[in-house]
C-alpha positions in Angstrom: 57.6 76.1 -26.0 55.9 79.0 -23.8 55.3 76.5 -20.6 59.3 76.7 -20.9 59.6 80.2 -21.5 57.0 80.9 -18.5 58.7 78.3 -16.3 62.6 80.1 -17.1 60.4 83.5 -16.2 59.1 82.2 -13.2 62.3 81.2 -11.9 64.0 84.6 -12.4 61.9 86.5 -11.6 61.8 84.4 -7.6 65.7 84.9 -7.9 65.1 88.5 -8.1 63.3 88.6 -4.9 65.5 86.0 -3.0 68.5 88.7 -3.5 66.4 91.4 -2.6 65.3 89.5 0.6 69.0 89.4 1.0 69.7 92.2 0.6 67.0 93.7 3.7 68.2 91.2 5.3 72.4 93.0 4.7 70.8 96.8 5.2 72.2 96.1 8.9 75.1 98.1 10.3 77.5 96.4 13.0 78.5 98.5 15.7 80.7 98.3 18.4 82.5 101.1 21.1 85.7 101.0 21.3 84.3 100.7 25.3 82.7 97.6 27.0 83.5 98.5 30.1 85.4 101.7 31.8 85.8 102.5 35.7 85.9 106.5 36.4 86.2 108.6 39.0 83.6 111.4 39.9 84.3 114.6 38.3 86.1 112.7 35.3 84.6 111.8 32.0 85.6 109.0 28.9 85.0 109.4 25.5 83.3 106.6 23.7 83.3 106.7 20.1 81.1 104.5 17.8 81.3 102.4 14.6 79.3 101.3 12.2 80.6 98.8 10.0 84.2 99.9 10.8 83.5 103.4 10.2 83.6 106.1 13.4 80.4 107.9 13.3 79.9 111.4 14.6 76.4 112.7 13.8 73.3 111.2 14.3 73.3 109.2 17.6 71.2 108.7 20.5 73.4 108.3 23.5 71.5 107.6 27.2 72.6 107.3 30.3 70.4 104.2 32.7 70.8 106.1 35.6 71.8 109.8 35.2 72.9 110.0 38.9 76.0 108.0 38.4 76.6 109.2 34.9 75.6 111.6 32.1 76.5 111.5 28.4 76.8 113.6 25.4 77.7 113.1 22.6 79.7 110.2 23.4 81.0 112.1 26.6 81.0 110.1 29.4 80.6 112.2 33.0 81.2 110.5 36.2 78.8 111.9 38.7 78.6 110.2 41.7 79.4 106.9 43.1 77.7 103.5 41.7 76.8 102.0 37.9 75.5 102.8 35.6 74.8 101.6 31.3 75.6 103.8 28.8 74.1 103.4 25.1 74.9 104.7 21.6 71.2 104.5 19.4 72.0 104.3 15.2 69.9 103.9 13.0 67.9 101.6 14.9 71.0 99.2 16.6 72.1 99.7 19.8 75.7 98.9 21.5 75.9 99.0 25.3 79.5 100.1 27.8 79.3 99.5 31.2 80.6 102.8 33.2 81.4 102.0 37.6 82.7 105.8 39.1 84.3 105.9 42.1 85.3 108.4 44.6 88.3 110.0 43.9 90.9 108.8 46.6 91.5 111.0 49.7 93.3 109.2 52.0 94.6 111.2 56.0 95.7 109.5 58.7 92.5 108.6 61.5 94.5 110.9 64.1 96.5 114.0 62.9 98.1 114.3 66.8 98.5 111.4 69.3 98.3 112.3 73.3 99.9 108.7 75.4 101.1 108.0 78.9 103.8 105.9 79.0 103.3 102.0 78.0 99.2 104.4 76.6 98.8 102.8 73.6 96.5 104.4 70.5 96.0 102.3 67.3 96.3 104.3 64.3 95.0 104.3 60.5 95.4 105.2 57.0 91.6 106.1 55.8 90.6 106.0 52.1 87.4 108.6 51.8 86.5 106.9 55.5 87.5 104.0 54.6 90.4 101.7 56.2 93.6 101.2 54.0 94.2 97.2 54.7 97.1 96.5 52.9 100.1 98.3 52.1 100.0 100.6 54.8 103.8 100.8 56.0 104.8 102.0 59.1 108.0 104.3 60.7 108.6 105.5 64.0 111.0 108.9 63.9 112.7 108.3 67.7 111.5 104.3 68.6 112.4 106.2 72.2 110.1 107.3 72.5 107.5 106.0 70.5 107.3 102.4 68.8 104.9 101.2 66.0 103.7 98.2 64.9 100.8 97.0 62.3 99.5 101.1 63.5 99.7 100.1 67.1 101.3 102.9 69.0 102.7 102.5 71.7 104.3 105.5 74.9 108.0 104.1 75.3 109.2 107.3 77.4 108.1 111.1 77.8 108.4 113.5 74.7 107.7 114.2 71.7 108.3 112.2 67.9 106.8 111.8 64.5 105.3 108.6 63.1 105.3 108.1 59.0 102.7 105.7 57.1 103.5 105.0 54.0 101.4 103.8 51.3 101.8 104.2 47.2 104.6 105.9 47.4 103.3 109.2 49.6 103.7 109.5 53.3 101.0 110.6 55.7 102.4 111.9 59.4 101.2 112.2 63.0 102.2 113.8 65.5 102.7 111.8 69.1 103.3 113.0 73.1 104.3 110.9 75.3 103.8 111.7 79.2 104.6 110.5 81.9 101.9 109.2 83.6 99.6 111.0 84.9 97.0 111.2 88.3 94.0 113.2 87.7 92.7 113.1 90.9 93.3 116.3 92.9 92.7 120.2 93.4 92.8 122.8 90.3 93.0 126.1 90.2 92.7 128.2 87.0 92.3 132.7 87.3 90.6 134.2 83.5 91.0 138.0 82.6 88.4 139.0 79.9 89.2 142.0 78.1 85.0 141.8 77.4 84.1 143.1 80.7 86.7 145.5 81.9 89.3 143.1 82.1 87.2 141.3 85.0 89.2 138.7 86.8 87.5 135.1 87.2 88.6 132.6 89.4 88.1 128.9 89.0 88.3 125.6 91.0 87.8 122.1 89.3 87.6 119.7 91.7 88.8 115.5 90.3 87.3 112.6 93.1 89.4 109.6 92.6 86.0 107.8 92.9 85.8 109.8 89.3 83.3 112.1 89.8 84.1 116.0 89.6 82.5 119.0 90.9 83.5 122.6 89.3 82.6 126.4 91.1 83.5 129.3 90.1 84.9 131.7 93.1 83.3 134.2 95.1 84.5 137.9 92.8 83.8 141.5 93.7 80.9 141.7 91.4 79.4 138.1 91.4 78.7 135.5 93.7 80.6 132.0 94.4 78.4 129.6 91.9 78.0 125.6 91.0 79.2 126.1 87.6 79.0 122.2 86.8 79.3 118.5 88.9 79.2 115.2 87.1 81.1 111.9 86.6 84.5 112.5 85.0 87.1 110.2 83.0 91.1 109.9 81.8 92.3 108.1 79.2 96.0 108.7 77.7 96.4 112.3 79.1 92.8 113.6 77.8 90.1 114.0 81.5 86.8 114.4 80.1 84.4 115.6 82.1 80.6 114.9 81.7 78.6 118.2 81.0 74.5 119.2 80.4 75.6 119.8 77.9 77.9 117.7 75.9 81.6 117.3 77.0 84.7 119.9 78.5 88.0 117.8 77.6 90.8 118.3 79.2 94.5 117.6 77.4 97.3 116.7 80.2 100.1 119.5 80.0 102.4 117.8 82.3 101.5 116.3 86.0 100.0 119.6 87.6 98.6 121.9 84.5 95.8 120.5 82.3 94.5 122.8 79.7 90.7 122.9 77.8 90.1 120.9 74.5 88.7 124.6 73.0 87.0 127.2 74.4 85.1 126.7 77.4 81.9 129.4 78.1 83.3 132.0 80.5 82.1 135.3 82.3 79.8 135.5 79.1 82.3 135.3 77.0 84.2 132.0 75.8 88.2 131.2 76.2 90.8 128.0 76.4 91.7 127.7 80.6 94.5 126.4 82.0 94.0 124.8 85.1 97.0 124.1 87.9 96.9 121.6 90.3 97.2 123.1 93.5 96.5 120.1 96.1 
């Protein structure tokens, strides 16, 4: 009888130990986030919510970002910092749960060329760019006046002299390109420019620019009352789509064709110790 009681006590003790063990196994919490994977833009935020056994937890959570330069996390609020990917982890009661985060650059659309200068029969390809990358699908093109310039698949063609606008449309927004078409221009010849410099008591400077058929040029300043004749520069030049480009010691000087007898400097050129926009007129 005594052995039977001891057996019963032993079995009861084992059962109690089993219950304790089960209780320990069941002590872990079931964690989950409201999102397992998200995409956000740089400077944008997203709030992650952590649930333990279905209950939203707001305290005692340790948050971490595997790539702190890509995205930060503070009290579950994820903020995009730079383009890339990271893992956001929430730790609660020795249990963790993670969310994959991809940070994207905010869309920044613009046309590759806001203004285009073409000769008749000349062409130029324009594109819609997003953060510098070409948008390859979904862009439509339209010419306001196809009798001056037409466009097909982004390629503008000069039809006749004049001005018009090319419209690129994408996702219900439009982007414009101003197009000027000129008659065919022959750059070979002699051009003359006169400029008055107010900073030098309105002193007048005169320049000659000679463009040769072998694509070389000579650019010099004429003799004046205060200055001798001086060679400014000489070298090679190119002409394309209404722009004459002179290879210069410090870079390139560019002139935009206004008409068959006039070219204007693109930007200012150092002249008599100052800078000025120059206009050359054909004399030969």
